[in-house]
N, C-alpha and C positions, 0 to 999 in steps of 0.2 A: 661513773668514772671520774667526774669532776670532784666528787666528794672524797674518793679514795686516794687521790694523788695529792700529797701535801705540797703546800707552797713554801719553798725553802727561801732562806734569806738571799736577797739579790735576784730572785726569780722575776722574770718579766710577766709571769702568768698570775695576774690577780684573779680573784674568784669571778669577777665580771668578765674578764677576758676568757677564762676557761669556759664559762657558760656560753658566751657568744661563739667561741670556736667549735664547741660540741654541737651547738644548734646549726651552725653552717655545715658541719660535717654530716649531720643527719639529713639536712636538706639536700645535699649533693647525693647522698646515698639513695634517698627517695627518688630523686630525679633519675638516677641510674636504673633503679628498679622499674620506673615508668618507661624508660627507653627500651628495656629488655622484656617488657610485659608481653609484647607480641613477638613470638619466635621468628627470627629472620637471619639470613646470612649477612655478616657485616662486610660492607664494601670498604675498599681502601680509602675512599674519600671520607666516609663516615668515621673510620678509625683514626685517620690522620687529623681530622678536625677536632675530635675529642682529645687526642694526644696533645695537640698544640694548646688547647684550652687548659689542660691539667699541668702542662709544663709552664704556662704563663702564670698560673696562680702562685706557685712558690716564689717566682721572681718578684711579683708584685708584693707578696708578703714580706720578702727579704728587704725590699726597698722601704716598706713601712717600718720594719724593725730598725732599719738604719736611721731614719728620720726621728723615730719615737724614742729609741733607747741607745743609739750609737752604733758605730761600726763593729764593735766587738761581738755583740749579740747577733748582728746580721751575718757576720763572717762565720760564727759558730753554727748558725742555722743552715747556711748554704753548704758548709763543709759536711755537716751531718746529713743534709739532704742528698748530696752526691754519694755518700757512703750508703745510705738507705736505698737510693735508686739503683746503685750497682748491685746490692744484695737482692733487690726485688727482681732484677733481670734473671738471676739464678732461680728465683721463685717461679718466674714465668717458664723457665726451661722444664722444671718439674711438672708444672701445670700442663705443659705440652705433652709430656710423657703420659700423664694421667688421662688426658683427653683421648690420646691415641690408644692407650691400653684398654679403655672402656668403650671405645668406638662411639664417642659422643657425637651425635649429629651436629653439623655446622650451625644449624638454626638455633640450637640451645646452648652452644658453647659459651657465649658471653654471660648467660645466666649462671653457669657453673663458676665462671671466673668471679662474678660478682659475689656469690656466696663465699667463695674463698677469700675475697678481700674483706668482707664483713667479719668473717671468723678471725682473720689475721689482725684486724683492728681491735677486736675484743681482747684477743690474747696479748697483743702489744700493750693494751691498757693495763692489764693485770701485771705484766712483767715490769712496766714502767713504774707502777705503784710499788711493787716489791723492791725494785732497784732504788727508788727514792728512800724507802724505809731502811735499806741496807746502808746507804750512804750517810743517812742521819745517825746511824748507830756507830759509825767510826770509819776512819780512812782505810781500814783493812779491807773494806768492800772493793776498793780499787784493785787489790791483789786478786780477790776472788774473780772479778770481772776479767782481769788480765789473763788469769789461768784458763778461764772458760774460752776466751778467744784464741789463746795459743793452742789449746786442745782441739778446738774446732778447726783451726787453720791446718793442723797436722792431718786431721781426719779428711778434710776437703781435698788437700793436696794428695793424700794417699788414694782417694777415690778417683781423682783426676788422672793420676799416673797409671792406675790400674784399669780405668774405664768401668769401675764397678757401678757408678750411678746409672749409666745408660742401660746396664744389663738387668737391673733390679726389676722383678715382677711386682709392680705396684699394686696389682689387683690382689696380691696375697698378703697385704698388710693385715696385722692382727685385728685392727678395728673393723676392717671390711669383712673378714671371715666371721667375726663375732656377730656382725649385723645380719649377715646371711643366715646364720643359725637362729637368730632371734625372731626374724619375720620373713615371710615368703617374699620373693622378688620377682616381678613380672619379667617376661622374656624380652620385652621391647620398651622403648621410651614412649612416654605419653605427654609430649610437649614439655612444658616447664613444671608439670606436676610432680611432687615428691612422693605422694602416696595415692593409691586408688583403691576402690572397693571391688574385689574380684572373687567370685564364687562364695559370696556371703561373708567374706572376711577382709580386713584391711591388709593391703600388701604394699611394699615399697616398690618404687620404680628404679631402674638402673641409675637415674639421675640422683636419687637420694644416696645410693652407694658411692657414687663419684664424689658427692659433696662431703660425705664422711671421710673419704680418702684424702680429700683436699684439706679438711680440718686437721687430720692427723699430721700432715706435712707442715701445716701452719705452726704447730707446736715446735717443731724442730727449728724452723726459721726464726721464730720469736726468741729462742734461746741464744742464737748468734746475734740477732739484729739489735736488740735492746742494749746489751753490754757494749756493742760496737759504737753506738751513738753516744752512750754515756762516756765513752773515751774521748769524745769531742766536746761535750758540754755537760755540766752537772745540773743544769736547769731542767726539771721534769717537764715543764711546759714546752721548752724547745725540743726535748726528746720526743714528746707527743706530736708536736707539729711536724717534725721531719718525717716521722713514721706515717702520719696521716697523709701528707702531701705525696710521699713516695708511693703509697699504696693506692690512692684514689684513682690514679690514671692507668693502673695495670690492665684493666679490662680492655681499653682501647689500644694500649701499647702492645698487648699480646698480638693483635691482628696486624699491626704495623711491622713488628719484628719477627713474626712467625717464621718466615723463610730465613731471616738473618740469624736467628738463635742457633740453628744447627751449624752455622759457619763459625760461631765464636768458640772454637775448639779449645782455646786456652783461657776461657773466661774463669773457670774454677781455679786455675793456677793463680790468676791475678787476685781473685777474691781471697785465696789463702794467704797471699802476701799482704793484702790490705788488713785482714783480721789479725795476722801476726804482728804487723806494724802497730796497730792500735793497742794490741795486748801489751806490747813492750812499752808503749806510751803510757798506759795506765800504771804499770808497775813503776816506771820512772817517776810518775806524778806522786805515787805513794811514797817512794823513797825520798823524793825532794822534800816532802813535809817533815821527814825525820832527820835527813842529812841534807841541809841546804846546798851543799857542794855538788850534789847529783843534779845533772842538767835535766830540764824539761823540754818537751817537744812543743813549740808554739803552734797555734792553730793554722797560721798561714803556711807553715812548712808541712803540716799534715795535709792540707788541701792540695799543695803542690805534689806531694808524694802520691796521693791517691789518684789524682788526674794523670800523673806520669805513668803509673802502673796500668790504668785503664787504657790509655792510648797505646802503650807498649803491647799489651796482650791483644788489642784489636788488630794492630799491624802484624804481629806474629801469627795470629789466627788466619788472617788473609793470606800471608805468605805460605803457611802450612797447607791451606786449601789449594792454593795455586800449584804447589809442588805435587800434591796428591793428584790433582787433575792432570798435570803434565805427565806424571808417571803412568796414569791410566790410559792417556792418549797414546803414549809410546808402546804400551802393551797391545 
């Protein structure tokens, strides 16, 4: 990954920093696999501890960026991190649907989440490299990214208004159906094993099927996520860092937010607004390069708008849930 992502002019990511960052990332992933090696149900105390750790890491990294490279890069990183973390919560909601659809035992849920995080990191790396290549080819790439985000915003808003996401049978994904035809699948889970030998031939466990379904959804999220953070910063290293920090803590955050996720009924509405806002920001940035009179959206304003949208949808979600509960009580 470090070789495929170019270092652009003005990038904070020197080859040495790329190497150190990827080594640290791999070390954290190895530690996560060690933690999940023995199947067990995750307690709230364990999940909260890991969540605090993974939320503290980007703060420390942002402070380091501030002292090493200045406030501009630090602000871009923190803004990108907020965007990525917001999108990753939507990621968690889909993971929750997948785990329920495949009846994944609580003891192995965190292993499924970890596989999903690894798949997402690999895909984000590919998309980050492709995005950097597009940007180096010309400013028209900003228009491409902007259109992708605007289309994604419309799609997410349509699904949020129609309730289509919650009703989709995720077990009927094409990749999952193809996998079932390719190899036999055992009737039950076998701990954290993906394959077993049964009746003299290799068979997949349901865990492997779930992992493939998670990987399939990772592709969709990567398409939205990478252009969104490129709307905050053009530095491939900062794009990589925001994605890595946002994804690393998802395993623990899932168990902290499991009950709260269902209550965020307006989350997708907010994400649609954020993606549309960043899409417009990208198009304005492209237009400003051609017609200097066209205004640009500064990073501090972007951060303020994103936080305001997230706070608003959190409050409206709570209000909607309370009204629903009050209506149910009266009935």
